[in-house]
C-alpha positions as CSV (number, residue, x, y, z in Angstrom):
1,M,0.0,0.0,0.0
2,T,1.6,3.2,-1.2
3,S,0.5,6.8,-1.5
4,S,-0.1,8.6,-4.8
5,P,1.9,11.6,-5.9
6,Q,-1.4,13.4,-5.9
7,D,-1.6,13.1,-2.2
8,D,1.8,14.5,-1.3
9,S,0.3,17.7,0.1
10,Y,-0.6,15.5,3.1
11,W,2.0,14.6,5.7
12,P,3.8,11.3,4.7
13,S,2.1,9.0,7.2
14,R,-0.1,6.0,6.5
15,W,-3.3,7.9,7.6
16,P,-2.8,11.7,7.5
17,G,-6.5,12.5,6.8
18,E,-10.0,11.0,7.0
19,D,-10.6,8.0,4.8
20,G,-6.8,7.9,4.1
21,G,-6.8,10.8,1.6
22,P,-8.9,12.9,-0.7
23,R,-10.2,10.0,-2.9
24,R,-11.7,8.4,0.2
25,T,-10.5,4.9,-0.8
26,E,-10.3,4.0,2.9
27,I,-6.9,2.3,2.2
28,P,-3.9,3.1,4.3
29,R,-1.1,4.8,2.3
30,S,1.6,2.5,3.5
31,G,2.2,-0.6,5.7
32,V,0.3,-3.9,5.6
33,G,-3.0,-5.3,6.8
34,L,-3.8,-6.7,10.2
35,G,-3.0,-10.3,9.0
36,I,-5.4,-12.0,11.4
37,G,-4.6,-15.7,11.5
38,R,-6.0,-18.8,13.2
39,G,-6.0,-18.3,17.0
40,D,-5.4,-14.6,16.8
41,R,-7.7,-12.4,18.9
42,L,-8.4,-8.7,19.3
43,E,-7.6,-6.8,22.5
44,V,-9.1,-3.4,23.3
45,V,-8.1,-0.3,25.3
46,S,-10.8,2.4,25.4
47,R,-11.7,5.5,27.3
48,A,-14.4,8.1,27.4
49,A,-14.0,11.0,24.9
50,V,-16.4,13.9,24.2
51,V,-17.8,13.5,20.7
52,A,-14.7,11.8,19.3
53,T,-14.8,12.2,15.5
54,M,-11.6,10.9,14.0
55,V,-8.0,10.0,14.4
56,V,-5.2,11.0,12.0
57,L,-1.5,9.9,12.2
58,R,1.6,11.9,11.7
59,D,5.1,10.5,12.6
60,P,5.3,7.2,14.5
61,G,3.7,7.6,17.9
62,E,1.9,10.8,16.9
63,V,-1.9,10.2,17.1
64,Y,-4.2,13.2,16.9
65,L,-7.9,13.0,18.0
66,L,-10.6,15.5,17.0
67,C,-13.4,16.1,19.5
68,H,-16.2,18.7,19.8
69,T,-19.2,19.7,21.9
70,G,-22.8,20.1,20.7
71,G,-25.4,22.8,20.1
72,P,-25.5,26.0,18.1
73,D,-22.3,27.4,19.6
74,A,-20.1,24.3,19.8
75,I,-16.4,24.3,20.1
76,S,-13.8,21.7,19.0
77,W,-10.3,20.7,20.1
78,V,-7.5,18.4,19.2
79,E,-5.7,15.9,21.5
80,L,-2.3,14.4,20.9
81,I,-2.9,11.0,22.5
82,D,-0.6,8.2,23.6
83,P,-0.7,5.6,20.8
84,E,-1.2,2.7,23.2
85,T,-2.9,3.9,26.4
86,L,-4.9,6.7,24.7
87,A,-4.0,9.1,27.5
88,V,-3.9,12.8,26.6
89,V,-0.3,13.9,26.0
90,R,-1.2,17.4,24.9
91,R,-4.4,19.3,24.1
92,S,-5.1,22.3,21.9
93,P,-6.9,25.3,23.3
94,N,-10.7,25.4,22.7
95,L,-11.3,26.3,19.1
96,P,-14.2,28.4,18.0
97,G,-16.8,26.4,16.0
98,G,-20.5,27.2,15.6
99,K,-23.4,25.0,14.6
100,T,-22.7,21.4,15.3
101,W,-21.9,18.8,12.6
102,P,-18.8,16.6,12.7
103,G,-15.9,18.4,11.1
104,G,-12.5,17.2,10.0
105,L,-8.8,17.0,10.8
106,A,-5.7,16.5,8.6
107,A,-1.9,16.6,8.8
108,H,-0.5,18.8,6.1
109,A,2.8,18.3,4.3
110,N,3.8,21.8,5.6
111,G,3.9,20.3,9.1
112,S,0.7,22.0,10.3
113,I,-2.5,20.3,11.7
114,Y,-5.7,21.8,10.2
115,V,-9.2,21.6,11.7
116,V,-12.5,22.6,10.1
117,F,-15.5,22.6,12.5
118,G,-18.7,24.7,12.6
119,R,-18.0,27.8,10.5
120,H,-14.3,28.0,11.5
121,I,-11.0,26.8,10.1
122,H,-7.9,26.6,12.3
123,R,-4.2,26.0,11.6
124,L,-2.3,24.4,14.5
125,T,1.4,23.4,15.0
126,A,2.2,19.8,15.6
127,A,2.4,20.7,19.3
128,L,-1.2,21.9,19.0
129,E,-0.5,25.6,19.4
130,V,-2.9,27.9,17.3
131,V,-1.1,29.6,14.4
132,T,-4.2,31.2,13.0
133,S,-8.0,30.8,12.7
134,A,-10.6,32.2,10.4
135,E,-14.4,32.5,10.3
136,L,-16.0,31.0,7.2
137,P,-18.6,32.9,5.2
138,R,-21.8,31.0,5.7
139,D,-23.7,30.5,9.0
140,R,-23.6,26.7,8.5
141,P,-21.3,23.9,9.6
142,Y,-18.5,23.2,7.2
143,N,-18.1,19.4,7.3
144,S,-14.4,18.9,6.8
145,F,-12.1,19.5,3.8
146,V,-9.6,18.0,1.3
147,I,-6.1,19.1,0.7
148,L,-5.3,19.8,-3.0
149,P,-2.0,18.9,-4.7
150,D,-0.7,22.5,-4.4
151,G,-1.4,22.6,-0.7
152,H,-4.6,24.6,-0.8
153,L,-7.6,23.4,1.2
154,A,-11.0,22.9,-0.4
155,L,-14.1,23.0,1.8
156,K,-17.8,23.6,1.6
157,D,-20.8,24.3,3.8
158,F,-23.1,21.4,5.0
159,G,-26.6,21.7,3.5
160,G,-28.5,19.1,5.6
161,V,-31.0,19.3,8.4
162,L,-29.2,20.0,11.7
163,P,-29.9,18.3,15.0
164,A,-32.8,19.5,17.1
165,G,-32.3,22.9,18.7
166,I,-30.0,24.2,15.9
167,D,-31.5,26.5,13.2
168,T,-31.0,25.2,9.7
169,I,-30.4,27.9,7.0
170,D,-32.8,27.6,4.1
171,D,-30.5,27.9,1.1
172,E,-30.7,25.6,-1.9
173,S,-27.1,25.9,-2.8
174,C,-23.6,25.3,-1.3
175,E,-20.4,27.2,-1.8
176,L,-17.1,25.5,-2.4
177,L,-14.1,27.5,-1.0
178,I,-10.4,27.4,-1.8
179,V,-8.4,28.4,1.2
180,E,-4.6,29.1,1.1
181,P,-2.8,27.2,3.9
182,D,-0.7,30.0,5.5
183,A,-3.0,32.8,6.6
184,L,-6.3,30.8,5.9
185,R,-7.5,33.4,3.4
186,V,-10.3,32.4,1.0
187,V,-8.7,32.8,-2.4
188,G,-11.3,31.1,-4.6
189,R,-15.0,30.2,-4.5
190,V,-17.7,28.7,-6.6
191,V,-21.4,28.2,-5.9
192,I,-22.9,24.8,-6.5
193,P,-26.6,25.2,-7.5
194,E,-27.9,22.7,-5.0
195,R,-27.3,21.7,-1.4
196,S,-24.7,19.1,-0.5
197,I,-24.7,16.9,2.7
198,A,-21.7,14.7,1.7
199,R,-18.1,15.4,2.4
200,L,-15.9,16.5,-0.5
201,S,-13.8,14.0,-2.4
202,A,-10.9,14.9,-4.8
203,D,-8.7,13.3,-7.4
204,G,-5.8,15.6,-8.0
205,E,-7.1,19.1,-8.8
206,T,-10.6,17.8,-9.5
207,V,-13.1,18.1,-6.6
208,Y,-16.3,16.1,-6.5
209,V,-19.4,17.3,-4.7
210,V,-22.3,14.9,-4.1
211,G,-25.3,17.2,-4.2
212,V,-28.8,16.3,-3.0
213,E,-29.7,15.2,-6.6
214,H,-26.6,15.4,-8.8
215,L,-22.9,14.7,-8.7
216,W,-20.9,17.9,-9.5
217,R,-17.3,18.5,-10.5
218,V,-15.1,21.5,-9.8
219,R,-11.7,22.1,-11.4
220,C,-9.2,23.7,-9.0
221,N,-5.9,25.3,-9.7
222,G,-4.4,27.6,-7.1
223,A,-7.0,30.3,-6.5
224,A,-9.1,29.3,-9.5
225,A,-12.2,27.1,-9.0
226,T,-14.4,26.4,-12.0
227,L,-17.6,24.5,-12.0
228,D,-17.7,21.9,-14.9
229,A,-20.9,23.0,-16.6
230,D,-20.9,19.9,-18.7
231,F,-20.8,17.3,-15.9
232,H,-23.7,17.1,-13.4
233,P,-25.2,13.6,-13.8
234,R,-28.4,13.1,-11.9
235,Y,-28.4,10.1,-9.5
236,R,-31.8,10.6,-7.9
237,T,-34.1,8.9,-10.4
238,V,-36.3,6.6,-8.3
239,D,-39.4,7.7,-6.4
240,G,-38.7,7.8,-2.7
241,Q,-34.9,7.9,-3.1
242,T,-33.1,10.5,-1.0
243,Y,-29.7,12.2,-1.1
244,G,-26.2,10.6,-1.3
245,W,-23.2,10.7,1.1
246,D,-19.4,10.7,0.7
247,A,-18.0,9.5,-2.6
248,V,-15.1,7.0,-3.1
249,I,-13.1,7.9,-6.2
250,T,-11.6,4.9,-7.8
251,G,-11.6,2.8,-10.9
252,G,-12.8,5.7,-13.1
253,A,-15.9,6.2,-11.1
254,A,-17.5,7.9,-8.0
255,W,-19.1,5.4,-5.7
256,F,-21.5,6.4,-2.9
257,L,-24.6,5.3,-1.0
258,D,-27.9,7.1,-1.1
259,N,-30.9,7.5,1.2
260,G,-29.2,9.7,3.7
261,L,-32.4,11.6,4.8
262,G,-33.1,11.1,8.5
263,S,-29.5,10.7,9.6
264,E,-30.0,13.9,11.7
265,N,-32.4,11.8,13.8
266,Y,-29.5,9.5,15.0
267,A,-30.5,8.2,18.5
268,G,-27.5,6.1,19.5
269,T,-28.1,3.9,16.5
270,F,-29.4,4.2,13.0
271,R,-31.3,0.8,13.2
272,G,-35.0,1.4,12.5
273,H,-34.6,5.2,11.8
274,G,-34.7,5.3,8.0
275,V,-37.3,7.4,6.3
276,S,-36.7,6.9,2.6
277,A,-39.4,5.0,0.8
278,A,-37.2,3.6,-1.9
279,P,-34.6,0.9,-1.2
280,L,-31.1,2.1,-0.5
281,H,-28.6,1.9,-3.4
282,L,-24.9,1.6,-4.1
283,V,-24.5,4.4,-6.7
284,R,-21.8,4.3,-9.4
285,V,-21.2,7.4,-11.5
286,D,-18.8,7.0,-14.5
287,L,-16.4,10.0,-14.4
288,T,-16.0,10.0,-18.2
289,S,-19.5,9.5,-19.5
290,G,-21.5,10.5,-16.4
291,A,-23.5,7.2,-16.7
292,V,-25.2,6.3,-13.4
293,V,-25.9,2.8,-12.2
294,L,-28.0,2.1,-9.1
295,T,-27.7,-1.3,-7.3
296,E,-30.0,-2.1,-4.4
297,I,-28.2,-3.1,-1.2
298,C,-31.1,-5.3,0.2
299,G,-34.3,-4.2,-1.5
300,L,-35.9,-3.0,1.8
301,P,-37.6,0.4,2.2
302,N,-36.7,2.9,5.0
303,G,-32.9,2.4,4.7
304,I,-30.3,4.9,5.9
305,V,-26.6,5.6,5.7
306,A,-24.3,8.5,6.6
307,N,-21.0,7.3,5.2
308,P,-19.2,5.8,2.1
309,P,-19.0,2.3,0.7
310,A,-15.8,0.3,0.3
311,V,-14.5,-0.5,-3.2
312,D,-11.7,-3.1,-3.7
313,I,-10.6,-2.5,-7.3
314,L,-7.9,-5.1,-7.1
315,R,-10.5,-7.8,-6.4
316,S,-13.4,-6.2,-8.3
317,I,-15.6,-6.1,-5.2
318,A,-17.7,-3.3,-3.9
319,V,-19.3,-3.3,-0.4
320,G,-22.3,-1.3,0.7
321,Y,-24.6,-1.3,3.7
322,D,-28.0,-0.2,5.0
323,S,-27.6,0.9,8.6
324,A,-31.4,1.1,9.3
325,N,-32.1,-2.4,8.1
326,G,-28.9,-3.9,9.4
327,V,-27.5,-5.3,6.2
328,L,-23.9,-5.4,4.8
329,A,-23.6,-6.6,1.2
330,A,-20.8,-7.2,-1.4
331,F,-21.1,-7.1,-5.1
332,D,-18.9,-8.5,-7.9
333,L,-17.6,-6.0,-10.5
334,E,-16.8,-6.7,-14.1
335,P,-13.0,-6.0,-14.1
336,S,-12.8,-4.3,-17.5
337,T,-15.8,-2.0,-17.0
338,G,-16.1,-1.7,-13.3
339,L,-19.9,-2.3,-13.5
340,V,-21.7,-4.4,-10.9
341,V,-22.5,-7.8,-12.3
342,G,-24.2,-9.4,-9.3
343,P,-24.3,-10.0,-5.6
344,R,-21.4,-11.8,-4.0
345,W,-22.3,-12.1,-0.3
346,T,-24.6,-10.5,2.2
347,R,-24.8,-10.6,6.0
348,A,-26.9,-9.2,8.8
349,Q,-24.8,-6.6,10.5
350,N,-25.5,-3.2,12.1
351,H,-22.6,-1.3,10.5
352,A,-22.7,2.5,10.2
353,C,-19.2,4.0,10.4
354,H,-16.5,4.6,7.7
355,P,-14.8,1.3,7.0
356,I,-11.1,0.5,6.4
357,L,-9.9,-1.7,3.5
358,Y,-6.6,-3.5,3.6
359,P,-6.1,-4.6,0.0
360,D,-2.9,-6.7,0.6
361,T,-4.8,-9.1,3.0
362,G,-8.4,-8.5,1.8
363,E,-9.4,-7.5,5.3
364,L,-12.4,-5.2,5.7
365,V,-12.7,-3.5,9.1
366,T,-16.3,-2.7,10.0
367,A,-18.6,-2.4,13.1
368,D,-21.7,-4.1,14.4
369,H,-23.9,-2.5,17.0
370,N,-25.6,-4.8,19.5
371,G,-28.8,-3.0,20.5
372,E,-29.7,-5.5,23.2
373,R,-26.4,-5.1,25.1
374,M,-26.0,-1.4,23.9
375,M,-22.4,-2.2,22.7
376,D,-20.7,-1.4,19.4
377,Q,-18.3,-4.1,18.2
378,L,-15.4,-4.0,15.8
379,V,-15.7,-6.7,13.2
380,V,-13.0,-7.7,10.7
381,L,-14.2,-9.5,7.6
382,D,-12.7,-11.3,4.6
383,I,-13.9,-9.1,1.8
384,E,-14.0,-12.0,-0.7
385,T,-16.3,-14.2,1.3
386,G,-17.8,-12.1,4.0
387,R,-16.4,-14.5,6.6
388,E,-15.9,-13.0,10.0
389,L,-12.2,-13.1,11.0
390,A,-12.4,-11.4,14.4
391,R,-14.8,-9.5,16.6
392,V,-14.5,-7.5,19.9
393,D,-16.5,-5.0,22.0
394,T,-15.2,-1.5,21.6
395,G,-16.4,-0.1,24.9
396,S,-18.9,2.3,23.2
397,P,-22.6,1.9,24.0
398,L,-23.5,4.0,21.0
399,Q,-23.1,3.0,17.3
400,S,-20.2,4.7,15.6
401,V,-21.3,6.8,12.7
402,V,-17.9,8.4,12.3
403,F,-14.4,7.3,11.5
404,L,-12.0,4.3,11.9
405,A,-8.3,4.7,11.3
406,P,-5.4,2.2,11.1
407,G,-2.7,2.3,13.7
408,F,1.0,2.1,13.1
409,D,1.1,-1.7,13.4
410,R,-1.5,-4.5,13.7
411,D,-4.0,-2.1,15.3
412,V,-7.0,0.1,14.6
413,Y,-8.3,3.3,16.2
414,Y,-12.1,3.5,16.7
415,C,-14.1,6.7,17.3
416,A,-17.7,7.0,18.5
417,F,-19.4,10.0,20.0
418,P,-18.7,8.9,23.6
419,T,-15.5,6.8,23.1
420,V,-12.1,6.4,21.6
421,A,-10.6,2.9,21.4
422,R,-7.5,1.1,20.2
423,I,-8.0,-2.4,19.0
424,R,-4.9,-4.5,18.4
425,V,-4.3,-8.0,17.1
426,V,-2.9,-10.4,19.7
427,S,-1.1,-13.4,18.2
428,G,-2.4,-16.8,19.1
429,D,1.0,-18.4,18.6
């Protein structure tokens, strides 16, 4: 597993930003998989953490955790945590935020740590001292960012319904911003003519925005940001279908899951909280032709997701899930076209968070919330067969709807709103 030259604006670690990088392939940029063998087991260290959102890695031993509070005037902060015990080694000051929606964190190639949360962006040193901060134009949350090859940051406002008690701005557009990384000045902007709930994805200088009905493309070069007027394929074509979430950019296509409406009603789990009348789909949009293909995950109504699928181009397998109906499903892809050719396996599993894919071992790291015991579990699967390789309680009573991250060795970091955990493989030899 190696990084792409397009990602060298990120710090050269195996996981410097959410989903491993701007294409959101959920693949570590270096190292190897967990390599779980016969007799191996998972061991957990966990602790309480206030709205833990994500972990990113910098140099060996440097693990950064993003947390935040809730409400209309929320704050965020970053913790440098011990990679094994999870104890706080250093903490940033409280960072101004705004309306709550989970934001983002990344380690930049320039050595700085960047945070976007609420309507603010912050540049921190590796020691978590504030270098500079800026308020963003719209009175909405800005749900994270991607770093472009020239080091600029691309971000946009979140256009979904906010949790109870937080006013939602009625604006049927979103605005993509280009921010220079030194003083955090907005140097480019482009309006997308519909709202977007999903986080941005990027492939080089091209940024993809999953709107509430279409996939949009913006060409970025320094301060210039230009909407591609010829590319806006419509993916919402089925009665009762609702908006899509974060896109994985791989194999010449954008892959995402739809039926995101209702995710703001999260109540410790998504199970049973879907509101979309149409079945939930794995959506594939060809980035050359704009052709859209919808594949039903399980065919049931009232599905819901809030996160991306996993796509293993090496094995020609795509994996999607329906968090409201508790189904995880894999599909075979035709190697030459990348199109779905049929189901591969399906399993009952209450997964909702961002997965991790280890292409060298074929391990897919997922979660499974047990509603009877109120316990979220980490579950490692064989992506080819759906066979369970290992499972363990994470320590979180709530279902994770945020991020996993690989550790520096045979370990994984897990975040949920009340918990951060480290799960490591213990050899059975």
